N, C-alpha and C positions, 0 to 999 in steps of 0.2 A: 705226381702228384702237384703241387704249386700250391707254395705260398701262399697268402691273402692281407698282409697288414695295412689296418685304416687307421690313424686316432680317432679317439674314442674325447670327447671334455662332455657331455649330454649322453643322460637319460633315455636321447633320443635314435642319438648313433650304439648307446651301447647294444641295446634291442635294435637296430637294424644286420650291428655284426653277427645279434646270437642270431637274430629270422636265418638272413645267409647262413652261416654255418648249418642247422638244422637245414632248411631246403635242403644243403648239400650233399648231405650223407639221409637222402630221403625217410626223416622225420616227422614226421604227423605231427604239432602239439598234445593230444592226447600219450603218442609212442613218447614223448620227450618229459613229460609233464611225471608218469609212470617209472618212468631209468631216476628223474627227479625228487619227486617223494612228492611233491608239489604238486598242485588244485591246475588244472588244466589255466580256467581261468586267472592264473596269478605269473604263466609265463606268456597271454594274450596279455594281459598288462605290459610285462614285463617285455615282448616285441613292439609297445606303440609306446613305450618311453613313459606310458605314465601310472606303472606302475610303484605305489608310494607305503612306508613303513616296510618293506620288505629284506627281510635278514639277507646281509650282506656271503654271510655262509649258504643261504641257496644260491644264491648271486658266482660264491662259487662252485660250486657243486656244478650251476648249471654249466661251467666253463668251463668247467671241467669234464662233465658228460663230451660237451662240444668236442672236448679239444682242444683246444683254445684255450692260448698262452697270454695271461694279467702284468702287467711287463710295465712301471712306477718308474717315473720320469722329475724330477723337483732338480731345480737350483741350490745352493748351498750358499749363491750369494741373501746378504741381510740373512743370516740364518743367526740365532743365538752363537753362542763363543760357547756353550756345554758343549756336549760329547753325548750323542744322543744313545740310551742305551739301548741296545739290539740283545733279543736274548730267541737263540734260532730253535724251536720248540724239540723234541724227536716223535718220532711219526705216531707213540701211544700215546702219547699226550693229547690228541685228538678222542674233542669222543664220539661215540662208534656209529656211524651213520646207522639211521631208522629203517631207513628204505634200502640201505648194499653196501650186507656188509664192507666189501673187499674198502669201499675212501677210502673209509681212514686207511689205507693201510698205503691209497693210490694218490690223496693228495699228498703233492710236497706239503713238509708240514714248520714252513714259510706262509702258508695262507691255511693259519690257524686264526678261529675270531669262536669268540665266550659267545655270542649273540647265538638266539636261539634261529 
C-alpha cells in the first residue's frame, strides 16, 4: 500500500482527492453515499468541487470512510498575542452517527463539529 499526499487548496482539489480515493477502494458513488448517509447527488457535487452549504461533519465523515487524513498547517506569523483556547473533547462528546453506529467511536475526537 502506498501513501498518496496532495496539497488541497480548493473545493475542486478536495473533490479530486475524494473521487480518486473512492475509485482506489473500488466503491461506486452510490456505495460510498450509503456508507456516509448522504445522497449520491451530494457526493457527486463534492467530487466535482461544486458542493455548497455542505456540512463539515458530512465532509469529515466522507474523508474518514475513505481513509483520508486531514492535516491543517498554518503559520503563527502575524498571530494575535493571545493563545488560542484548545479543547480536545472525548469521543463520548460526539453525537451518534445516524447511519453508522461505530462512526462516533472511530473518528478522532478532534474532528468534532457542531453542525449537522
